[in-house]
C-alpha positions, 0 to 999 in steps of 0.5 A, a space after each residue: 500499500 505505501 509503495 503504491 501511495 509513493 508511485 501515485 504521488 510521484 505521478 502527481 496524483 492526489 489522494 483523498 483522506 476519508 474518515 468521519 469517525 470521532 477519533 479519526 477526525 483530527 489525526 486525519 486532518 492533521 496528516 492530510 494537511 501535512 501531506 498537502 492533500 485533500 480530506 473529508 472529516 465532517 460528512 461524506 455527502 452523497 455523489 461527491 466523486 460520482 457527481 463531481 461536477 456539481 461539487 466542483 461548482 460548490 468548491 469553486 464557490 467556496 474559493 471565490 468567497 474566500 478570496 473575496 473575504 481576504 480582498 475585503 469585499 465583505 466590508 465594502 457591501 451592505 451589512 445585510 449582504 455581508 452577513 449573508 455571504 458569511 453564512 454561505 462561506 460558513 456553510 460551504 467551509 463546513 462541508 467542503 473545507 478540506 476539498 478546497 484544493 480539488 481540481 479534478 478526481 483523486 487518484 486514490 482514497 485512503 479510508 479509515 473506517 470501510 464499514 462507516 464509509 461505505 457510500 464513499 467506498 461504493 462511489 470509488 468502486 463505481 469510478 474504479 478509483 483505487 482504495 487504500 484502507 484500514 480494514 478491521 475484522 467487520 470490514 469486507 477487504 474484497 472491495 478494497 484495492 489495498 487493505 491494510 489489516 489493523 484496528 480502525 477504532 483505536 487512535 494509536 493505531 489510526 495514527 500509526 498507519 496514517 503517518 506511515 501512509 503520509 510518509 510515503 506520499 511525502 517521499 513520492 
């Protein structure tokens, strides 16, 4: 799995980190940022991969609103409009903050809990996107391209496996 991740990132492809479990959120977010890769730690929105054009429109809107806020556009408009844009920005940040730098479909998915992230795994299988995942005893490794046997509930296990994967990504 590590060799695959290294080869993939050497080709310039992105790895999407997915883990909405409470114990995995802070670890995945920190490691994905360290690797400079996109991540999903809140809720997986159905169709993020299979309906990517629609999701991409929301990501583009998020980038636009971020740029407008940095340029001081919110201070130059009425308070009512600024508040509306701020609310929209908050909503988009909540759902798409980790996906802000995604311009095309990822080359691979790194999933922490296969059973919990079933929708994302099915979408990736439909699009034939390879999956690297931590597979616990309750997971079905047949749907995973590169299963990593391990405990997907323990914080230390998640941290160890994810940091090894990120080291391979950084090497690539």
